[in-house]
N, C-alpha and C positions, 0 to 999 in steps of 0.2 A: 393400372398398376403404377405408372410413372407419376400420376397425379398424387397418389398416396405417398410415394417416396419423396416427391417435392414438398408436400405439406409437412411430412415428418421432419425433413431436413430444415425447413423453415421454423418449425416449432422448436427443434433442438438448438438452432442458432439463437432464437429469441430467449430460450431458457439460459443459455450460456451468457448472453449479453446481460440479462436481468441479474443473474447470479453474480457476475463480475461487478455490477453496479452496487449491489448490496454489500459485498465484501469491501469494495472501495469506500463506501460510507463508514463501515466499521473501522477501516484503517485510518480514515480521517479523524474519527472520534478518538482513537487510541493515540494518534500523533499529536492531536491538539491537547489532550490530557497530559501526555508526557512533557510537552513543552511548558504547560502551565506549572507542572510540578517542579521543573528545573528553572522556572522564572525566565524562560525563553519566549520570544515572540515568533509565532508561526507566521511565515510570510506567504503571501499569495492566497492564503486560506484554502489550500488544496494539496492533494497528494496525486502523484502521477505513476501509473503502472510502468515499471521498468523491466520486469521479467516475470515469466510464468513457466512453471515446469511441474511435471508429475512427481509426487513424493508419497512416502508412506506415512499415514497418519497413525496416531495411537489407536490401538485396536486392530492393527494389521490390515487396514483398508487403504486404498489409494485415494488421494485427493490432490488438489492443486496447491502448490506453494507459490504465492504471489509476492512480488517484491515491489514496494511503492517508495518513491523518493519524494522528499519534501524539503523546503528551504526554511531555515530559521535564523534568528539573530539573537545572540546572547547579550549584545551591548547596544543594540539599535543602530549600529553603524555598519558592521561587517555581516556579510551573508555567508552562512554555512549550510551544508547539506546533511540530511538525515535519511535513514532508511527504516521503513517499517516492513516486517516480514510477517505475512499471514499464512498459516497452514490450515487450509480449508477455510472455515470462518472463525478460527481462533488466532489470537495474537501469539506469534512465536517469539519475536524480539523486536526491539527498537534500538537503533544505533545512531548516536550523534557523532558526527565527525568533529575533530577538534577545531575550535575557532582559529582563524588565521592570526598569526602574530602581527602586532602592530609595528609598522615601520617608522622608526624615529628618524627625523631629518637632521 
């Protein structure tokens, strides 16, 4: 019985890892597309998971809300942060932080 429980736990862990990987790829595509539409440069070519929690999806089911951070540049000099929020495997929102104000000497 303990072998079956261990195997099921391992399969569940693999499914969770694989599902997170596929949602991360979707978040990367959405972030990249949003940067292109705003004429921003997506830096580092990646998004990073910064939060995950249980949420209610449309249709009254539960799913995971994942928050991914990414870095972008609007002027090829300053680095700014953005956030992509995925609800299940759907895009919920993308937020760009305002670019830093340039400091004049």
